[in-house]
N, C-alpha and C positions, 0 to 999 in steps of 0.2 A: 200809310207808307208811301203809296204811290206806284206800287209795283203789282197791283192785283191785276190789272190788264194782262201784264207780261205772263203771270202765272195762269190766268185763265186761257190764254192763248196756248200755252205749252200744254196745259191740260187737254184742251181740245185737239191738238195734234196728236197727243198720245192716244187718246180715245179713238181717233180716226184710223190709226194704223198701229193697233196693239202689238202685231207681230214684229215690227221693228224694236220695240221696246225689249220684248222677250229675247230676241236675238242678241241685242246689245248686253243685256244682263248675263246671258250665258257665255258670251265670247270675251268681252272686255271688262266688265265690271268686277268680276269675281277676282282675277289676279291682282288688280289695283287695290281692291277693297281689303284683300288678305294682307298685302303688304302694309297698307296704311294702318290697319289694326294690330296685326301680329308683331310688326317691327316698329310700331310707334312712329310712323312716318306720315303723320297727318299734314306736315308743311316742311318746306325746306329751310334750313338754318343758314343758308349762303345767299349771297347777293350777286347778280350777274349771270347772264346766260351760260357762260362757259363754266362756271363753278356750279351752278344748278344741274347742267346737264352731267357733269361729274358725279355729283352727289346722286343723281338719279341712276346712272349706270352702275355706281357702287351698290345701291339699294338692291336693284335688280339682279346683279351678280350674287350678292349674298342670298336672295330670295331662291335664284335657280340653284345654288350650291345646297341650300337648306333642303330643297325638294328632292335633289339627287341623293342626299344622305338619307332622308326618309324613305326614298324607293328602294335603294340598293342596300343601305346600312353602312355602318362604319368600317366593319370587317371586310366587306367586299371591296370598298374603295381602297383599303390598305393593300388588299391582295392584288388588285389591279395596278396599283402604283409599283409594287414591289417586284 
């Protein structure tokens, strides 16, 4: 394929500083992985930076609202609103 040297370099960097990979996995990767898998958002269906940003913001908004519903529950949200 021609990319073996890049993969080997990346592997060596990861082995040299495993704490960076562990930190990244715990902080960044989990929310994005959850969004991609749970909301079927593997790629954007729009073109152009402005539209992709809008789609990303909507996806993150829905993800955050879903988390709030799971944490508080629907009845609590209704009580807070009313």
